Backbone as a printed PyTorch tensor [residue, N CA C, xyz], in Angstrom:
tensor([[[ 51.1440, -14.8760, 311.1570],
         [ 50.0470, -15.0270, 312.0320],
         [ 49.9890, -16.9780, 311.5350]],

        [[ 50.0190, -18.1200, 312.3710],
         [ 50.1720, -19.4520, 312.3250],
         [ 48.6570, -20.4110, 312.5490]],

        [[ 48.3390, -19.9090, 311.2310],
         [ 47.2360, -21.0590, 311.1630],
         [ 47.6310, -22.4020, 312.1180]],

        [[ 46.6980, -23.1350, 312.9340],
         [ 46.5450, -24.0900, 313.7680],
         [ 45.6030, -24.8640, 313.2360]],

        [[ 45.9150, -26.3960, 313.1590],
         [ 45.0230, -26.8860, 312.4580],
         [ 44.4910, -28.2760, 313.6430]],

        [[ 43.5070, -28.0680, 313.9360],
         [ 42.7420, -29.0410, 315.4390],
         [ 42.2150, -30.1640, 314.7730]],

        [[ 42.2250, -31.2050, 314.8020],
         [ 41.7100, -32.5330, 314.2010],
         [ 40.1420, -32.8020, 315.0860]],

        [[ 39.1400, -33.0480, 314.5090],
         [ 38.2340, -33.7130, 315.6500],
         [ 37.6120, -34.9270, 315.3930]],

        [[ 37.3220, -35.9690, 316.4770],
         [ 36.8360, -37.0580, 316.0320],
         [ 35.7230, -37.5240, 316.3850]],

        [[ 34.7230, -38.4830, 316.4190],
         [ 33.5750, -38.6450, 316.8110],
         [ 34.3360, -40.1820, 317.4900]],

        [[ 33.7700, -40.9070, 318.7550],
         [ 34.1300, -42.0310, 319.1260],
         [ 33.0320, -42.7570, 319.5360]],

        [[ 32.4140, -43.3350, 319.3540],
         [ 31.6440, -43.9780, 319.7050],
         [ 31.5270, -45.2160, 321.0370]],

        [[ 31.1140, -45.1480, 322.0480],
         [ 31.6600, -45.7370, 323.2050],
         [ 30.3300, -46.5980, 323.6710]],

        [[ 30.6950, -47.8100, 324.0680],
         [ 29.6270, -48.9370, 324.9930],
         [ 30.5580, -48.3730, 327.1030]],

        [[ 30.1300, -47.9060, 327.7380],
         [ 30.0600, -47.8270, 328.8590],
         [ 29.7360, -49.0720, 330.0170]],

        [[ 30.5110, -49.3780, 330.3440],
         [ 29.8970, -50.6960, 332.1570],
         [ 30.8710, -49.9240, 332.5850]],

        [[ 29.3840, -49.2680, 333.7520],
         [ 29.9400, -48.3030, 335.0450],
         [ 29.1910, -49.1040, 335.8600]],

        [[ 30.0850, -48.7080, 337.1390],
         [ 30.3750, -49.6800, 338.8260],
         [ 31.5030, -50.9440, 338.2960]],

        [[ 32.7070, -50.7020, 337.7240],
         [ 33.3620, -51.5500, 337.1720],
         [ 34.4960, -51.7030, 338.2560]],

        [[ 34.9190, -52.4160, 338.7490],
         [ 35.6850, -52.9000, 339.7000],
         [ 37.3680, -51.4620, 339.3140]],

        [[ 37.4750, -51.0880, 338.3250],
         [ 38.6590, -50.4560, 337.6180],
         [ 38.5260, -49.6750, 336.9640]],

        [[ 38.8720, -48.3700, 335.8050],
         [ 38.5600, -48.0280, 334.9650],
         [ 39.5630, -48.0020, 334.0670]],

        [[ 39.1500, -48.3730, 332.7680],
         [ 40.4020, -48.9060, 331.7920],
         [ 39.5190, -48.5550, 330.8350]],

        [[ 39.9420, -48.3740, 329.2160],
         [ 39.9830, -48.1130, 328.6360],
         [ 40.0930, -48.6740, 327.1970]],

        [[ 39.6450, -49.4690, 326.3990],
         [ 40.4550, -50.3840, 325.1140],
         [ 39.6740, -52.0730, 325.0680]],

        [[ 39.8540, -51.6980, 323.6220],
         [ 38.3500, -53.4200, 323.1480],
         [ 37.3960, -53.0760, 322.5150]],

        [[ 37.0260, -53.1370, 321.3680],
         [ 35.7600, -52.8970, 320.1170],
         [ 34.2750, -54.3540, 320.9950]],

        [[ 33.4430, -53.2650, 321.0710],
         [ 32.3960, -53.7000, 321.4700],
         [ 31.3530, -53.8690, 320.3020]],

        [[ 30.9980, -55.4990, 319.6980],
         [ 30.4060, -56.2250, 318.6720],
         [ 31.0090, -55.9530, 317.7680]],

        [[ 30.8650, -56.1820, 316.7840],
         [ 31.6740, -55.8770, 315.3570],
         [ 31.1680, -54.9570, 314.1740]],

        [[ 29.9150, -54.3040, 314.7050],
         [ 29.5130, -53.4500, 314.2750],
         [ 30.2210, -52.0800, 312.8590]],

        [[ 29.8830, -51.8960, 312.1940],
         [ 29.9780, -50.4830, 311.9170],
         [ 29.2370, -48.6050, 312.2830]],

        [[ 29.8400, -47.6150, 312.7410],
         [ 31.4490, -47.6130, 312.6380],
         [ 31.7860, -48.8210, 314.4480]],

        [[ 33.5180, -48.5810, 314.8060],
         [ 33.9240, -49.5020, 315.8480],
         [ 33.1020, -48.3800, 316.8750]],

        [[ 32.4290, -49.2150, 318.1900],
         [ 32.3730, -48.8600, 319.2670],
         [ 33.3940, -49.4940, 320.4450]],

        [[ 33.9420, -48.3300, 321.2120],
         [ 35.1390, -48.6540, 322.6450],
         [ 34.4390, -48.5830, 323.5370]],

        [[ 34.9290, -50.2050, 323.6350],
         [ 34.8150, -49.7350, 325.1380],
         [ 35.2460, -49.2960, 326.3900]],

        [[ 34.6790, -48.7870, 327.4000],
         [ 34.5660, -48.1490, 328.5140],
         [ 34.4210, -48.6900, 329.9370]],

        [[ 34.9510, -49.0540, 330.6230],
         [ 34.8070, -49.1960, 331.6050],
         [ 35.0310, -48.1540, 332.8630]],

        [[ 34.1310, -48.0050, 333.8660],
         [ 34.1810, -47.0690, 335.0520],
         [ 33.9600, -47.2740, 336.1070]],

        [[ 34.0440, -46.9810, 337.2680],
         [ 34.2490, -47.4400, 338.0520],
         [ 32.6930, -46.7770, 339.0940]],

        [[ 32.8660, -45.3350, 338.4430],
         [ 31.6000, -44.2010, 338.6120],
         [ 30.4220, -45.5450, 338.2770]],

        [[ 29.1980, -44.9330, 339.3180],
         [ 27.9680, -45.8330, 338.9850],
         [ 27.0230, -44.4300, 337.5440]],

        [[ 26.5630, -45.2390, 337.2190],
         [ 25.2200, -44.8190, 336.3320],
         [ 24.2280, -44.2390, 337.2040]],

        [[ 24.6700, -42.9740, 337.9620],
         [ 23.9700, -42.2050, 338.5730],
         [ 24.1320, -40.5130, 338.9010]],

        [[ 23.1980, -39.7520, 338.4490],
         [ 23.6160, -38.4680, 338.3650],
         [ 24.7870, -37.5660, 337.2020]],

        [[ 24.8160, -38.5400, 336.0140],
         [ 26.0270, -38.1680, 335.1220],
         [ 27.5430, -38.6710, 335.4400]],

        [[ 27.5050, -39.6810, 336.9750],
         [ 29.0590, -39.5070, 336.9370],
         [ 29.7680, -40.4280, 336.2720]],

        [[ 28.8880, -41.6470, 335.6950],
         [ 29.3850, -42.5780, 334.5820],
         [ 30.1630, -41.7730, 333.2170]],

        [[ 29.6070, -41.0970, 333.2240],
         [ 29.5850, -39.9650, 331.4360],
         [ 31.2580, -38.9100, 331.9240]],

        [[ 30.9940, -38.5950, 333.0740],
         [ 31.8110, -37.7650, 333.9260],
         [ 33.0550, -38.1410, 333.9980]],

        [[ 33.2150, -39.4720, 333.8580],
         [ 34.3610, -40.5640, 334.2020],
         [ 34.9680, -40.4880, 333.0920]],

        [[ 33.4020, -41.1330, 332.0520],
         [ 34.1080, -41.6780, 331.1190],
         [ 34.9110, -40.0870, 330.5700]],

        [[ 34.6850, -39.4310, 330.0750],
         [ 35.3500, -38.1550, 329.6860],
         [ 36.3080, -38.1360, 330.4430]],

        [[ 36.7100, -38.6440, 331.3830],
         [ 38.4150, -37.9110, 331.9070],
         [ 39.0290, -39.4870, 331.3750]],

        [[ 38.4480, -40.5520, 331.6800],
         [ 39.2990, -41.8570, 330.6790],
         [ 39.5980, -41.7130, 329.3520]],

        [[ 38.6410, -41.0480, 328.7770],
         [ 38.8040, -40.3500, 327.9360],
         [ 39.7340, -39.9280, 327.0300]],

        [[ 39.9150, -38.9790, 327.8340],
         [ 40.7660, -37.8460, 327.4590],
         [ 42.3680, -38.2250, 328.0950]],

        [[ 42.1150, -38.9950, 329.0950],
         [ 43.3400, -39.7300, 329.7160],
         [ 44.1790, -40.8120, 328.7680]],

        [[ 43.4060, -41.6750, 327.7970],
         [ 42.9410, -42.0190, 326.4790],
         [ 43.9430, -41.6120, 325.6190]],

        [[ 43.4390, -40.8720, 324.9380],
         [ 43.8910, -39.7190, 323.9370],
         [ 44.8230, -38.5890, 324.0530]],

        [[ 45.5450, -38.5920, 325.4400],
         [ 46.0990, -37.5760, 326.0520],
         [ 46.1510, -36.3620, 325.7170]],

        [[ 44.5170, -35.6310, 326.0110],
         [ 44.1530, -34.6940, 325.2970],
         [ 43.4660, -34.1880, 326.4630]],

        [[ 42.4730, -32.9250, 327.0140],
         [ 42.3420, -32.6170, 328.0420],
         [ 40.5650, -32.7220, 328.3690]],

        [[ 40.5610, -32.7270, 329.6260],
         [ 38.9380, -33.1940, 329.7070],
         [ 38.4730, -32.3140, 328.8430]],

        [[ 38.5690, -31.1130, 328.3690],
         [ 37.5300, -29.8250, 328.2850],
         [ 37.5820, -30.4100, 326.6550]],

        [[ 38.6240, -31.1250, 326.5780],
         [ 38.3880, -31.6030, 324.7690],
         [ 37.3240, -32.5030, 324.1940]],

        [[ 36.7490, -33.3980, 325.3410],
         [ 36.1460, -34.1450, 325.3280],
         [ 34.4670, -33.6100, 324.9970]],

        [[ 33.6930, -34.0710, 324.2040],
         [ 32.4520, -33.1340, 324.6190],
         [ 31.1380, -34.3100, 324.7030]],

        [[ 30.3820, -34.6980, 324.5450],
         [ 29.4780, -35.8730, 324.3100],
         [ 28.2730, -35.3230, 323.4370]],

        [[ 28.4570, -35.7680, 322.6680],
         [ 27.4110, -35.5760, 321.3900],
         [ 25.6320, -36.2320, 321.4180]],

        [[ 25.7450, -37.5710, 321.7290],
         [ 25.0010, -38.3810, 321.6910],
         [ 25.0490, -39.6780, 323.3860]],

        [[ 24.1140, -39.5540, 324.0340],
         [ 23.7600, -40.8830, 324.7610],
         [ 23.9520, -40.4930, 326.2100]],

        [[ 23.4360, -39.5280, 326.6830],
         [ 23.2970, -38.4120, 328.1170],
         [ 23.1120, -40.0270, 329.2820]],

        [[ 22.0020, -40.7690, 328.5730],
         [ 21.3420, -41.6100, 329.7560],
         [ 21.4140, -42.7340, 329.4440]],

        [[ 22.7050, -43.1980, 328.4400],
         [ 22.2490, -44.6490, 327.6080],
         [ 23.9790, -45.3320, 327.6700]],

        [[ 24.1270, -46.2310, 328.0570],
         [ 24.9870, -47.0180, 328.0550],
         [ 26.1830, -46.6110, 326.4640]],

        [[ 25.3280, -46.3330, 325.6160],
         [ 26.2010, -46.2440, 324.3930],
         [ 26.0490, -44.6460, 323.9370]],

        [[ 27.3660, -43.9850, 323.8450],
         [ 27.4140, -42.8850, 323.6670],
         [ 28.3300, -42.1690, 322.8080]],

        [[ 28.9870, -41.4440, 321.9690],
         [ 28.9970, -40.4220, 321.0950],
         [ 29.6880, -39.8780, 321.6700]],

        [[ 31.0040, -39.8110, 321.6010],
         [ 32.0030, -38.4090, 322.1130],
         [ 32.9090, -37.8560, 320.7170]],

        [[ 32.7780, -36.6250, 320.8060],
         [ 33.2150, -36.1520, 319.6230],
         [ 34.9690, -35.2610, 320.9320]],

        [[ 36.2990, -35.5450, 319.9790],
         [ 37.0510, -35.4130, 320.4370],
         [ 38.2970, -34.6820, 320.0790]],

        [[ 38.4470, -33.2370, 320.4520],
         [ 39.1530, -32.6090, 320.0900],
         [ 41.2720, -32.7870, 319.6120]],

        [[ 41.5300, -33.2180, 319.2740],
         [ 43.2730, -33.5430, 318.9690],
         [ 43.5990, -34.7890, 319.1190]],

        [[ 42.3040, -35.2760, 318.7970],
         [ 43.0400, -37.0090, 318.9470],
         [ 43.0410, -37.5010, 317.5010]],

        [[ 44.1390, -38.7420, 318.1010],
         [ 45.2620, -39.3850, 317.2220],
         [ 44.2490, -40.5470, 316.5310]],

        [[ 44.1410, -40.8350, 314.9480],
         [ 43.2510, -41.9610, 314.8170],
         [ 43.8630, -43.0770, 315.0300]],

        [[ 45.3330, -43.0420, 314.9700],
         [ 46.0800, -44.1860, 315.1030],
         [ 46.1720, -44.3570, 316.6890]],

        [[ 45.6540, -43.6160, 317.7970],
         [ 45.5720, -44.2190, 318.8070],
         [ 44.0540, -45.0720, 319.3020]],

        [[ 42.8400, -44.2320, 318.2130],
         [ 41.7620, -44.8400, 318.7180],
         [ 41.8920, -46.6460, 317.8900]],

        [[ 42.2520, -46.8350, 316.8380],
         [ 42.4240, -47.9720, 316.5060],
         [ 43.6640, -48.8610, 317.0830]],

        [[ 43.8310, -48.3320, 317.8530],
         [ 45.1250, -49.3050, 319.1400],
         [ 43.9370, -49.0160, 320.1860]],

        [[ 43.3430, -48.8770, 320.6830],
         [ 42.5390, -48.6490, 321.7390],
         [ 41.5310, -50.0840, 321.6290]],

        [[ 40.9280, -49.6070, 320.2630],
         [ 39.9480, -50.6920, 319.6420],
         [ 40.5710, -52.4170, 319.4020]],

        [[ 41.5150, -52.0970, 319.1140],
         [ 42.6920, -53.8440, 319.3310],
         [ 43.4480, -54.3230, 320.4870]],

        [[ 42.8550, -53.7630, 321.7250],
         [ 43.6340, -53.6730, 322.9950],
         [ 42.2850, -54.6610, 324.0870]]])
């Protein structure tokens, strides 16, 4: 039997719903932990923006959408997600873009 190690990482995000395009990148504010900025075209209604953020994060981290779980902030622009299989280097690169 081969043991597989799956790393998970918490990612704090600031969502901008109703944007003209979907995009992930840049740091929101200067506090700690760092907050990743995510723009989505979906409106902030009926959880559509949250689902769009999950899809955008999955694409940005090259993981499946099922690997992204909302931990807090369901009705807020500030959210925390847990991302299974995410590379911390990818997060650092996204924060700097």
